[in-house]
N, C-alpha and C positions, 0 to 999 in steps of 0.2 A: 367586511371581515365579520363572520358570524362569531358569536361569542357566548359562552355559558360560564357559570361558576365552576371552577375546578374543585374537585373533591380530593382531600388529602389522601395520599396512597399509604396505607398502614404498614406496608412491608417494604424492605429494600429492594434494589435492583437484584434479580436472581444471580447468585454467585455461580450457579451451575453453568452459566455460559462460558466460564473459564475452566470448566472441568470436562475431560473427554477420554475416550478409551481408543487405543490404537488397534484393539482386537478386530480382525477382519472376518466378515460374514459372506457366505455364498448361499443364495436363495433360501434365506432364513425367513420362515413365515412370520409376519407382523401380527400382534394381537389387537383386536378392536376393543378399545377401553370404554369407548362411548359412542352412541349412535349406531350407524350402519354404513358399511362400505357401499357406495353407489353401484349399482350393476351396470351402468353405462359408462363408467370410467375405464379408460383403456391406455395402452402405451407404457411409456417409461419416463419417470421423472428423475432427473440428475440434480444433485447438489454437491458444492464443493466448498471446502474450507481448509484453513490451516490446521493440520493434524498433530501439532507439537513436533518436537525435535527428538533425535536419537538419544540426546543426553538428558532428556527430561526423566527424572525419577518417578516411579509410581508411588501413590499414596499408600501408607501401610495397610496391608490386608485387603487391597483392591487391585484392579487393573487400570485405575484412573490416573491421569496426570494432570497437572496444573500448569500449562505451558507459560503462564505469566507469573510463576511464582517468584521469579527474579526481576520483575518489571518488564519483561520482554512483551511487546504489544501481541494482542490476540491475532493479528494479521500476519504474523511471522510463524513459518512452519511448513512441514512437508504437506504436499497436496494430498489431502484425503478426499477421494471421490465416493459419493454415495449414489446408488441407483435403486429406485423403487420400481418394482415391476408389478403392474396391475393385471391379474389373470383370473377372470371369473369373480368368485366371492373372496379372493385372497389377494393380499399384497405382500410382495416379498422383498426383503432387504438384501442388497449387495453392497459391499464397500471394500475399497482397496486404496493403499498408498501408491501413488504414481511414481515409480522409482526411475529417475532420470540418471544419467551418468554421474552427476555430482553427488547424488544420494549415496552411491557406493564408495565414493572417496570419503565422504562423511563417515560412513560405516567403518571404513578401513583405518580411520585415524582417530578413533575413540580413545579415551584415556586407557593406557596400558598396552596399547597396539605398538607396532613397530614404527608407525607413522603418527604417533600421538603428538609430536612436536608441530605437526601441520594441521592439528585439529581445528574445527570450526567453532565460532562463538557467535552468539546472537548480538547484533548491533542494530537495535531499533527494528526497522522493517526488513532489514537484511540479515542474512547469515553468512558470515564471512570468515575465510581463512587467509591470513597474510601469506601463506605459502601456496594456496591453491586457487583462491579467488572467491567469487560470489556464487552461492547456490542459485540456481535457476528453480524457484520454488513453485512456479505455475499453479498457484492455489486460489485464484481469484474468480474466474469466469469460465464459461464454455462458449464454443463456436460450432454449431452444427453445419455440415457440408453435404452437399449432393452433386458431385461433378459428373458422375455416370450412373445411370440406374442399375447397371450390371454390377458395379462396385457396391452399390447400397449406400446407406447414410454413414458418414464419417463424423468424427468429433475431435475438436481441439480443446485442450485446457490452456489457460492463459494467465498472465499477470503483467505488471507494469514494468518489470526490470529484467526481462529475459525473453528468449525466443519461445514462441508458442510451441506446444508439443501435441502431436496427434496420439490419441489413445485408442485401443481397441474397445468399441462400445460394449462388447460382450464380456471380455475378460477384465476390462478396466486397466490393462497393462499399458505403460508407456511404450510407444513404438518408435517414434522418430521426431526429431525437431522439424520445424518448417524452415528449410534453408540451412545451408552449412555456416559454420561460424564465419568464414570469409565472405559470405553474402551480406553479413550484417556489419554495422560499424559500432564500436564501442563508445560509450560515454566518456570514459577516460581510459586510455591505453596503458595497461599494466602488464608486465612480463609474468603472467599467471595463466594457467590452463583454462580458467573460467572467467570470462569477462562479463561485464555489465552492459546489456543492451537495453536501452530504454525504448519502450513501445507502448502500444495500447492494450489495455486488458479487455476492451470491447471492440474487436474487429468487426468487419461487415461482410456478408456474403450475399451475392446476387446470382441467382440462377439464370439470369438474362433471358427470361422467356419472351421479352419484348424485342430481343436482339438475336434473331435466328442465325446471324453470321458470327456471333460472338459467344464463345464457350462460357460456362459458369465461371465466376471469379471470386476470389477472396481478396479484400482490400484490408491492408494493415499499414502501420507506419514504423519507421525507425528514426529517432530524432536524438539530438544532443545539444548541449549548452556550451557556449564559450565560457572562459574564466570570468569575463566581464558580465555576462548575463547570470552566471551562478552567484557571483559575489554581490550583486547590486541589492537584492532583497536582504542579504545578511547586513550590509552596511546601512541600509535605509529603513529596515524593519517592515518592509512591504514590497510585494512584486511591482516592478515598474520597468522603466527604461534601463538599458545597460550602462555600465560605467563608461564615461567618455575617454578614459586614459587608455594608452596602448597596453596590451596584455603584458609585454615585457616589463613595463614600468609597475604595473600592479604586482607582479610576481617578485620583482626586485624589492619593492616595499615590504612584502610579506616576509621575504628572506631576511631583511634587516630587522623587522619586527621580531621574528623568531630569534635571531642573534641576541637582541637585547634582553629578551625574556630569559633565554638560556644562560646568558652570562650572569644575570642577576640570581637565577635559581642556583647556579653553581657556586656563587658567593657564600651561599648558605650551606649547600650540600657538601662541598668538598671537605671543609674542616669537620663537619659532623660526620662524615663517612670515615675520615682518618681516625678520629676519636673513637668510633664504635668498633672499628677494626682493631685498633690497638687494645681497647678494653677487652674485647673477646679473646685476645691472645694472651694477655698478662694479668688480668684481674684476679683470676683464681689462684695464681701463684704468689700473689703479693701477701706480705705479712699484714696483720690487722691495722698497725699504725699507719702504713702506706695506704691501705684501703680507705682510711678516713681522709687522708690527704687527696686521694683520687676523688672522693665525693665532693671535696671542696673544689676540685677542678670542674666537676660536673656543674656545680652551681655557677662558676665563672663562665663556663661555656654557655650556659643557659642565658646569662646576662648578656654575653657578647652576641649571641644568636638573636635575642630580643631587639637589641639595638640595631643589628643588621636589618632585621625585618622592618623596623621603623623607618630606616633610611631608604627602603625601597619605594616609598611613596614618591620620591623624586622621579622615578621611571615614568611617571604619568606623562611628564612633559616630553620625554623621548617617544613614548607610544603615540602621542598626538602628531609628532614630527613625521612619523612614518605612515600615518593613515592616509589614504589617497584623498585628494581634494574633494571628491564627490561625496564623502561621508558627511552627513548632515550634522548640524550643531547638536540637536537632541540625541543622535547616535553617538556622537563624541562624548557627551555626558554619560551615555550608557556605558561606553567602554571605561571611563573613569570609575564608575560605580563597580563594574566588574572587577577591575584591577584592585580596588579597595576591598572587594569581598574576597578576592583571592588572598590577599595579605591577612585579613582577618582569619581566614581558614588556616593559614600557616601558623598564626599565632595560636589558634585553638589546638592544632595538632602538637605544637611545641608543649603546650600544658599537659597534653596526654602522654608525653615522653619523647625521648630522642628517637626511638625506633619508629614511632608512629610518623613523626615528621620526616625522617629519612625515606620511609616508604612512599609518602605522598610526593616528596620531591623527585624521587626516581620514577614515579608513574608520570609526573609532568614532563620529565626529560624523555621518556619513552613516547609520549604522545607528540612531542616536538619532533621526534625522529620520524614517526608516521606522517606528520604534516609535511616534512621536508620531502619525503618520498612521493606523496601525492603532488606537491607542487612541481616536482621535477617532470612528472607525467602531465601536469595540467597545462604545460605550455603548448601542447598540441590540440588542446580542446577547442572546438569550434561550434558555431551555431550551425545546425543543419537539420533539415526535415526531409526524409525521403519517403515518398509514397510508394508502397510495395503491392504488387498485384501478383496473385498466384493462381494457376489453373489446376492445381492438385497433382500435376505430374512433372512439369518442367521446372527449371530454376526460376527464382523470383525475378520479376520484372520491376525495374525501379526508375522513378523520376525524382530529380532534385526539385523540391518545392521552393519557389521564390516569390516575393511580393515586390510591388512597385513602391519605392520610397525615395523621395527627393530626386526623381528622375533616373534612379538606379534600381537594379534588380538585386535584392538581398534576401538572405534567408530569414524566415520568420524566427523570432526569438521566443522560446518557450520558457517562461519563468516558473511554471509549476510542473504540470505534466499533461500528457495527452491521454488521459484515462479512457476516453471514448471517442470513437468516429462514427459516421453515419453514411449510408449510401442512398442515393435517390436515382430516379430515372435518368436525370440530366447532370447531377452534381455528386461530388465527394465532399463531405463536410468534415472539417477537422476542428478540434477545439483545444484550447489551453485551459484545462480543467483545475478546479480548486481541490486538487489532490496533490499537494506539493511533494515533490521528490527532491530534497536538498541533502546537504551534508548531514543536517541535524536528524533527518529521518532515516538515512542509510547507514550512517556512521556514528549514531549515538550509542549510549551505554559504552563509551570507550573506557571507562573507569568504574566498572560496576562495584568495586570494593571501596570506592570513595564517592558516595552519593552526593556529598556536598560539592565536590570538584565536578561531578557530572552535571549537577544542577547549573553550576556556573558556565559550563560549556554549552548547555542548552540555551541559556540567555544570550551567549555569544553568537550562536549559529542560527538560531530560530528567527522566523519572520511571519508576518501576518499575510494571509492569502489576499489575492487581488480582489478588489471590490467589484470589478466588472468581468464580463465573459468576453474573451476574444475568440472569434471563429474565423476559419480560413476556408473559402468556397473555391472548389476546383471544378471546372467545366469538364465532363467526361469526354466530350468531343476533342478536348486539347490533349488528351492522353495518346500522343503519337508514338508508336512503338519504335519509329526511327529517331526519336528525339530522347534526350537524356534529362530535360528540364521541363517544368510546367509552372505557369504563373497562377498564383491564387490571389483571391480578392479578400482583403482583411476587413472584417465587420466587428464592431464592438457593441454588445448588448448590456444594458445597465443591469447590475446585480451579478454576483457570482454564481457558478453552477459546476457540479461534478458529473451529473448524468443528464442526457437529453436523447431524444428520439426524433426521427424526421419522417414525415409522409413520404412514401416512395413517389407518388405522383407529383409532378411539378407543373400544373397547367400554366401556359403562357410564361414559363420561367419563374413562377412564384414558389418559393421554397417555404414550407411550413415546418417549424421546429417547435418541439414540446420540451420544456426544461423544468427541472426541479432546482430552484434557487436556494443554495445553502448559505444564506446570509446569516452571519453571526455564528455559523458552525463550521468547525475545522475538522473534517473527517480524517485528515492525515495526523492528528494529534491523538495521543492516548494517555490514560491515567498512569502516573508514575509513582514509585514508592515514597518519593520525598515530596510529593505535592500535598498541598493543604486544601482540604474540602470544608469550607466553612458554612456551606449552604445546606447541610443535611445532617441529621443525627445518625445516619446509617454509614457504615464503612464503605469506602469505595471499592469497586471491583478493578483490581490491578489489570492493566493491559487493554481495557476496554476503550472504545472510542470516547473521547471526551464529549460533554454535553454542549448545548448550544446556549448562547448568550443574546439570541434574538429568535424571533419566529421566522420560519421559512416561507417560501411561496411557490406557486406552480404557475408557470408562464407558457403562452402560446405566442409565436412570432412568425409573421409572414414577411419574407425578404425577397426582394428582386434579385434572383441569382445572377443576372447579367451586370447590374450596377452596384449591388451590395446595399441598396437603400432599404431601410427598415420601414415597411409599408404598414403593417399592423402589429400592435402588441397588446396582450391582455394579460394581466397578472392577478392571480387569485390568492388571497390570504385568509386562512381559516384557523381561527384560534383553537379550534378543537382538534384539527387534524394535521396541520403542517408544522410539526416540530421535529427536527432531525429527520427530514424526508430522505431516505436512504435508498430503497429498492423499488424498481419498477417491475410491472408484469402486464402482459397483454396476450390476447389470443393469436396463435399461429398454427393453424390447423394442420399444415404439412410439416411443421417443425423447422423449416428452412427459409421460406419465402419472405421477403420484406413486406410490411403491411402498406398497401396502396394509400390508404387514408385512415388515420387513427380516429376512431369514434369513441372508444372508451379505453382509459388507461387506468390501471391499478397502481397505487402508490403505497408503500409500506413505510410509516413514520415510526421513529423510535421514541418519541415523547420528550419530556423535559424533566430532568432528574438532577437534583442537587448532589447526589452521591456520584455523579459523573462529571460534574463541573467543578474544576479546581479554580482556586483563586488566580493562578497564572493565566489560564485561558480567559477568565472573566476580565482580567486587566488587559490582555493582549488585544481583545476585541471590544473593549469598552467604547472606544471612539470611532469605530469603523463607519464609513458612510452608509446611507440607506437605512439607518436604524429605524425600525417600525415601532417598537416599544421602549419606554424608558428602562434604563438598566435596573434601576431599583425595583420596578415592577417585575422584570424577569426574574430577578434574584429572589423575590418573594414567591414567585411561581415555582421556582425550582425546589424550594423548601416544602411546598405542598405536593408537587409532582404531578405531571400530566402523563397518562399511560401511553403504551404502544398501540398503534391502530392500523387498520387497513381501510382504504377508501377507494371508491370508483369515481373517476373524473369524467364527466361528459366534456369531451374536448371542444364541441361545437358551442354550447352555452357556457363553458368554463364554470361549471357548477358540480359540487360533489353531490352525487346522487344516491349514494349507498355507502355505508361504513359499518365497521365493527370495531369496538374498543376492547382490547384484551383486559382480563381481570388484573387487579393489582398483583404484582409479583410474578407476571407472565411476560416473557420476552419472545415475541413471534417475529421471525425474520425470514429472508430468503424466499418471498413470496413468489410462487410459480404457477402460472395458468396451465391447467390440464383439460384439454377440450373433452366435451361430452361426445360420445359416439353418435354420429349422424347429426351433429350440432350445426353443420353448414357454416355460413359466414356470420352468424350472430356472434358478436364480440363478447357476449356475456354467457354463451352456451357452454358451460363447462364448470370447472372447480378451481379454486385457489387453494394451494397447498403451502403450508408454512412449517418450518422447524420452530419448535417451541420448548423453551426451557423455562422451568418454574421454580418458585421458592419452596414449593412442597417437598419436592425430592431432589436434592442437588445432584444425585448420581444417575438421574434418568431423564432422557428427552423424549419428546413426543412429535408426532406429525398430525397436524390438524388440517382437515379438508372443509372448505366453505363452498357453498353454492355461490358461483361467481355472480349470478343475478339477484342473490338475496343475502349479502353479507351480514346485515343487520340481524338475521335470524340465528347467527352463531354457527359454530362448526356442526356440520352434519355427520362427522366421524372423527374420532381421535385414535390414532394408531401408535403402538409403542412395542417395546421388547424389553425384558428384564435386564438386559445388558446393553441397552441402547443409550449411550452417552456421547452425544455429538458435539456438544460445545459450540463454538463460534463457526457459522457458516456464512458465505457471502452471496454469490450469485448462483443461479441454477438455469436449467433448461428442460426441454421435453422432447422426445422423439416418438413418433407414432409406431415405430417398429424397430426391431433389434436385429443386427446381423453381425457376424465376425468381420473384422477388417479384411478386405480383399484387394485393396489398392497396392500397386507395385512400388509406389514412391517410397524411398528410403534413403536416409542419409547414414552411410556406414560409420559407426563410432570411431574406429582407429582412423579412417580416412579424414574424419572430422576434427580430431584432436591432435594427430601427429604433427601437423604443420605448426600447431601453437607450442608444442613440446619442443620442437626443433629450434625454437627461437631462445630457449633458456640456455644458461651457462652449462657447460658439459657436466659438472658435478651434479647440479639440480636436475638436469635432463636425464641423466642415467637413472637416478633414484625415482623420479616421477614417471618415467617410461615403464619402469618395473611395477609401480603402483598400479598404473592403468592396465598393463598387460595382465597382472595377477588378479586384480580386484574389480575391474570395470568392464573390459572387453568381453569376458566370458558370459556376461549377462545379456549381451545384445547380439542377436543373429539376424541376418536379413531375412525377411519373410519369404515365403515360397513364391516364386514367379517375379521377384525383383531382380 
């Protein structure tokens, strides 16, 4: 591990990452602010990120919004797609919000509308309406495609919790989902128009040039979790094996648990509600002497309520009776602490007044009702992994993935998410990645007006990411179109990972993987309004990904694809470069073909910052396995701060051969390789492009270009625009040429949603059919030729 003395960062993390404009541009020239635009750069660079929500207010006197103003993570929001066109001596900006069907239901249910009661609200990483379902925000990554040269290049936008959508690369309009609703299976079946389909944000495309008898193919997954798999991390505080008890027993325990809590809450709420209702009706009409008596009654009620709250500590014994046997002793202690915290919260609200306590108790009862509804649907939740293959024209082809376990074939259990998959010449590689998608991430912020209650719910539902990486290897020759099932080989690699890449070539069945190990960093957590940040003098940036509590690593692994044996492993730890290693980039000269053998990989790391590291995260990961640096040393580093950087990794020597460190106050992300014209197969012949937000101007973003062969020299060009405020972007891609979408594949929106609407009760169905007919269907017309 190379090491140098860190220099304190004199400025905070740039808050401009949480500011953006939803203004859309078309072929708007970008200005060169520094350097010179290279004359051999060409093609089209695409960036994607959450573009805020329809309900986000603009800041006074600007067109800027702050999506995280209420604690919403910066990863939640409409898909904003940016395209930079390189033409001669000029670069042009285009951007557009990809408007899927759920977008138009969101628009139609804004406050003040006829459907306002169906309005959406932000719940952590998800935007949810309890009357309409989950928004398919597709705001995370791209997947370029080339099924037919006559059709030209096609482009998908993706995320982890919904069907991928194909967009027109030229107009950036959303055109069609991949697959009908009925071709996908929901994580949890709810009687709502928009379901939640858990999938991968990084699918894999293979033009199959080595397989002349096989057409080009897109590989993706659709997976789900059983109740046992989903609850185990919550009960044990870490991803692991599923609960051993039957699902029915677990759900029954939870129902009884909710009954106990509901009964005790009503012991307090009912007399309080009766008193407040009576007071509202008669107090103003009472003479002065009776009002004084009434005030005495208030004092007596306060005393009675305080005694009732004190007596609720006995419920702890009942809570433990209903907890499943698999809940560990430490977790049982945690549940006791949470119940005590809840009682303390009730006592605090009582001191603030009867109305305050009543509102909190009503909110708790509302959440219990939501929990009951989810539990009723959860009985049908199952562990499943479906590998899906698409040829760009026909329905999706699917295989149920199973693994051998104790002499039986069972479904893999995905405890976190399948954020990325990979394709090679002979294998498909699936991964359980450390980007957890649980109740806390998708249904958090359930009580935004009660931050202390929300904090308790977070402690109840949250868990630590897995310490190791589990991958599943599928032989492509086993994908028999006449079969519905395929067997995968399960392999465990030490240390956790969220992103990985695979060499396409697999000589003698040797599979080479390149991983970024996100040890001590939880990319699915974000800074909250109620978090405490003791490791920095600067204010935290709300909604940003939380900081790391240990250094990260870069790994290369060679695995025998036939046996699953881990043959070689090399892990690089670099004190200067591998902190919050987030984004990868590499040369892809035609924009679509997988790399046969990686020689150079670029990694974009976000550094080490105290204003991103909350005390909650520091404690959650304090004792995780594979710790590299002592906790106290890391905490000292966070107070000094380590900056964002770009580095180039030689994958053969596993050494960092070139790097650039961003200046203090600069956040450079979404690194994208843009090939140099006539660069050939040289993996460094091109430019690395980043979205950069700085502390200098919180209302303006920039795009920096680096010579990919000489990162250390700094940016060769900086581009911007007076109204360019991008905010948070995630992944990116590049296409060598642009063409309007010509493909005939299309999923008609009415045909896609009418079967789901038909399952609703008659009253709900009639109203929602009218909503879709008036506000959704008119925006989607089949393309010519479909």
